[in-house]
N, C-alpha and C positions, 0 to 999 in steps of 0.2 A: 582224419575230417574236421575241420574248425567247428570251429561254435557257435557260426550263424548258420552255417547248414544244420548242426543241430537242432539247434531253435527251431529252424523251419520246419521241421518232420515232426516237430511235437503237436500235436490238434490242441486245438482252445477247448476248455472247459466248459464254454458255456453254450461251442459250437456241437459236441459232443450232445452233450444233457439238452438243446435246443426242445426236442419234443415234450421233454419230461415236464422239466420247469428251470424256474430261473437260478442262475449259478452266483451268490454275494459274497460278498468280502469287507468288514469294519475294518476301517483307516481312520487314519491318524492323520495332522498335516506331516510327521516326519515321511510316514509309510506313503503318501501321496506322493512323495518326489524319490525316497529311494526305491519303494518296488512298483511304481508306474508302470514299465510295460508288464509287470505280469498282470497289472488289474484291466489295461487294458485291453490285455490279451483275450487271457481266461476268465472274465469275470463280467459279468451283466447285468448286474447288484450290487448295490452299498450299502453301506450303513456307518454311520459315524460310532467310531468308540466311546468316545465323551463328551464329542463335543456339541451334542445338541441335549444333553441330561441338563435338570433345571439350574445346575449352581454355573453351568459353562451359557450360558443364557440368558438369565438374572441375576448375578452373583448379587446384586443391593435390587433394593424395592424402589422396583419400576425402570429400574437402568437395563435395558437390554442389550445386550454384545454380541451380535451378529454377524461380526465379520470374519469368523474362521468357518462359519456355517456355510455362510455366503459361496464362501469358495469351496467347498466340498461340494454345495450343490450344483455348481457353476461347472466344475470337475466333472460330475454327474451325465449335464445334460451335452457337456462339449463330445463326451465321448458313446453318447448315446447309451446310457444305464440309466436303471429304474435306480429310484434313492427311499430305501428304508425310512424311516422315523423313528429315534429310540433316545429316551424316553419321555414321558408327557410327564407321569405320576409315579414315583417310588421315593422310598422310606430313604433310600440310600441317596448321595450327593443333592440332598435339598438345601438351602441353605438355610441358617438356623431361624433369619431374621423373620421367612416366611410365617413361621407359628407366634410371632411375639409380637408385642403392642412397644413403642417406643422405650417405655421405662421397663421393659424386658419382662416384663408379664408375662402370662400366655392368650393370646387373642381368643374371641367366640367363636363359635360354627359359624356365625352368620359371614365374618371378617373372612374367614379360611377361605370360605366357599364361593366369596366374591375373590379373592387375590388366585383362588385355583383358576376360579372362570376367565379372568384379565390374561392369567399366561398361556393357558392353550389357547385363548383366543387370537392371542399376539401372535404367538407363534406358527399356529396352524392358518391362518390368517396368511402369511407371509408366507408361505411356502405352498399357497393353494395351485395347484393342475403341477406343481414339481416335486412334491414327496406324495407318494400313492397311498401307502399306507404306513400308519404311527403303531408303535407299543405304546398304547392309552396309558394301561399301568403296568408296574412291572413288578413282580417276586412279593404279590402280598400275602399268599396262603404260607400259614405256618408247615414248617414242616415236619413238628412232633405233634404228638398229642391231641383230641378229640376237636378242638376249637379249627373253624377253617381257615379265619383270618390270623397273622401274625399283628404282636403288639407295633402300635407305631404312634407317631404323632396324628398321621390322617385318623386312625380308628379313637384314637384319643379325644379329639378335638368335635370331629365330625360324626364319627361311628362310620360301621361297616360300610353305609347308602356314600362313601366317599369314592366307592367302584362305580357306582351304577351315576355319579353327579358327572365327575371326571368323563365319563363314557359319551350323556348326553350335551357336554361343553363341545368338545371333540365335535360331533358329528353336526352338529351348529354350525358351527365354525368352518367346517370342510363338509357337508353332507357328500360329496364322491370321495371322500379317504374312505380306506377300509381299514378298519379299527380292531386293535388285537388287545388280547389278554397276552402275558409274556411271563414265561416262568423257568427256574430251574429245576432237575430232578424231576422232569414232569413226564417220568419216563417210571417210575417209581410209586409200585400200587399205591401207598396208603397216598401219598400227596399228588398222583395221577385221579384219584375218587375223591378228594377235596377239590382239587382246581374243576373236575366234572360237576359235582356241586352247587361250587362257585358262579360257574358259566351259564349253569342251565338253569340256575333263579334266575341269572340276568334274562338270559333269553325268555322268559316266562314274564318276567317284567317287560318285557317290551323294549327292553333296553338294546340301543343300536350296537351292537357287538358282529364283528363280522370273520375273528379265527383267532385262532390258539398258538402262542411262538411257543418251542419249546424249545430250551435253548442249546440243548444239545452238549452239554462239557463233559464230554467223557472219557473214557482212560481205555486201557489194552483187556482190562475184565470187567469193567462196568459202565451200563447195564447189560443185562442179558437181552437176548435177541427176541426173548419170546414177550418179555416186560417193552419193550419198542414197540412191536409186532400190535402189544393191546391196548397199548397208547393210544397208535392211530384210530384204530377200530371202536374204539372211546370214544375219544373226540368227535372224530367223521360220525359217529352217528348223532350228534347237535346240528349238524349240517351246517360245519363253519368251516372254512378253508384254515389249512394249516401250513406253517411257513416252519422248520428249524432254522432256526434263529441267531445261533451263537455254538457256530460246532469246529470242537477244538479234539483231539484225540490226543490225550497226554499217555507219555510211554511209561510212564510211573502211576502204580496204583497207588488210591487216594491216603491212602494210610503211611506209602514208604516216605520216608525222610530223609533216604539218600541225598546226601550233596556233593559226593566224591567225583562224580563222573561227568569229563569232560567230554562227551560224546556220547548215542545213544550205542546200548549191545547190539549187536546180530539178533539176536532173541528178541530185544524192544523194538526193532528194524519189521522183523519176520511179522509180528504179533500184531504191533498198527498198519502193519499192511494189511494182515488178513482180515484185521478188524473194520477197517475203511473197505475192504469187497464187498462185506455183507452188508455191512452200513448202507451202502448202495443199491447193493441190491434187494435190500428189504423198501428203500425208496422209491424205485422203479418198481416194484409190483405197487406199491399205493400213489401214482403219478397219477390218480384220476383225484385224489382230496388234498398232495401237498402241491402249492403251489411256488416253491420256494425252498433253496438250502444256503442258508451263509456261513461260510466260517470266518470265525470270530477273530480275522488277521488275515493274512494273505500265504506269508513264510516263514521257517524257521528263524530268522534273523530279529523278529520282532512278532513276541507274545506276550500277553499279559501275563501268562504261565510260570513268567520267568523267577515273579514275583511270588504267586499264589500256587498252592498253601505254604510253603518253604521261598521265603522272600532269596531273592539272589540265585535263588540256584539255574540253572540253566534247563530247557525242556525244550522239545522237538515235536510241537503236536502236528502239525501240516503238511500238506502233501509237495510241500518245494522245501525245500532242505533253506541252510542257511544262507549259502550262494546260487538259490533263485532256481536249482537245476530242479527235476521231478524225481524225486521219490519211488520207490517199489511201490508205494503207496497211491502214488499219481496214477502209474500203471494199472495197478488193482481195479481203483475204480475204471475206466477206459475198457476193461474187459469183460465183454456181454457181448 
């Protein structure tokens, strides 16, 4: 049987999950070309991997560079795909100039707030009506300790209220956009509780926030299924939308630093497939509060995990292999 006939018999993921939630993928200028067929068949939502982060859109003071982001938005519109905006405010991938005077000294609070406001306004107004939701603030919660927020230049200069300002500026720039707080390890109980406290505090203050993004950079052992369920229920109790925003399932446990594997073992493939099956079983069971599930990539020929946490080590985290063929994990998330 030839490949064309085989491909014709592969159901589209977004069609299978049409009655549950959107199925998204993170893209970049390379994969928009190399993975176009998979993208346009299986996904109805897109997120820019890096091209809408601060350093990509405003690398220098008051110099905005929208060319690549514009092409991505045009691609999404041409193929009837939703577009998630990622991300407006983050402690990473923000250029140093944002926090400095011309003489290299640190700017004051009011200047940083004004720069934040201008960036958010310029970006969101450009894509108003084209990007339906934004990860307004990304990864602000501390992993360890009792403090809710991680140290950053945002907290150093503005204070913890920088998050409130970011959401207020975003809502003013595009009142119709859905606004999300996005973070990793959001299912781990200690961090889950801190994210809950942060977001509940925003809601109590009347800050315009509409959802929580759970990144879902998971692996074949972590997190536990019970922790995922509890996290969904905890966040859903706030009455907000839930998006799984950056999903991939590493075949390596986090502390596994092996580099010699040229392909995944049969055990890895089997365990990953089982995990994907149960993950999507959980997602379906909470489909009344989950609006979107986005993979942080499309197929195994390209993944950020090839350089994290072990630089240069190949990983195979998706449901399509490096040749763009469906893996056992793909069929497992369709098995219901």
